[in-house]
C-alpha angles and dihedrals in degrees: 000000000000115000128208118276129219123234114144095197095050090044091051093047096050092043086058092043094050090049090050093047094051093047090048100045102036130057092212140002109200129176138171119259106234130175117237132184107258089205094063135062119244126237103200115198116193142169115256119216108132150035087251100061100091092045093049091052091046088055090046091055092046093053102035117017102022093201130140103283121225128172134180113230135171117270088244092058091043090056099038099046097048099189095056090087089062091054095056102275121149123184135240123194111202121224091019134114091245095063092088090051090053093048091048090049091052089051092051090054089062090063092071114075090209092068136089116192121197118206125179099209092198089068094216142030119296131176117280086233093065111137094207133029110225121214124216118218095244090081090074091053088057093049094045090048090060132073087248093236096119132105123245119226123187119207125188111189114202130176132201135172105191107168096337130099090223123057124241120225125215119190108195111202134195131171118219133189114218124200120247091259097038113166127222089241092056094049090048091049093049094045093050090050087057091044092051093046091049091052091050092051089048091051089056093060118105136183 
């Protein structure tokens, strides 16, 4: 496992750079205003369909939650995109002995109310047209490695162009309270209800 690294200057620069990129490449970046408990960490679960996803959620946290951002990425991305480690990225290498260490580390982050942890439960990129968001089993290792005093946040990222050259992004958000012995199947079911509802609202939009 490779943990995040601290460098205030690099973090500041790429925060500015990501903000500039999103403003340049998208017509709009909209998100729901949701209330979260400031005394609990956030476990943010999101669909994963593009290179942009982590940067969009980084921007969301910068604008809305202002917590310490953490995101699980593949070891390949951690090594190839060198600055990710300075933005809160930590790596997971599937089918390796270190995967349990990484999942335990992610769970420990949820014990600090200053943290926000992004997990893409699909584990890899899927089409934005996916009807159902699958959940890999590792999510339960993360949850069970924590003190279970965090807040769940569901994010459905959807993109449309309509008549514009640049796409608009909508990040639909919903908080959810899980029971102490929440199952993977229940989390998946509740997330997909939010995902389906978000798509239906998006389909009702018109220019």
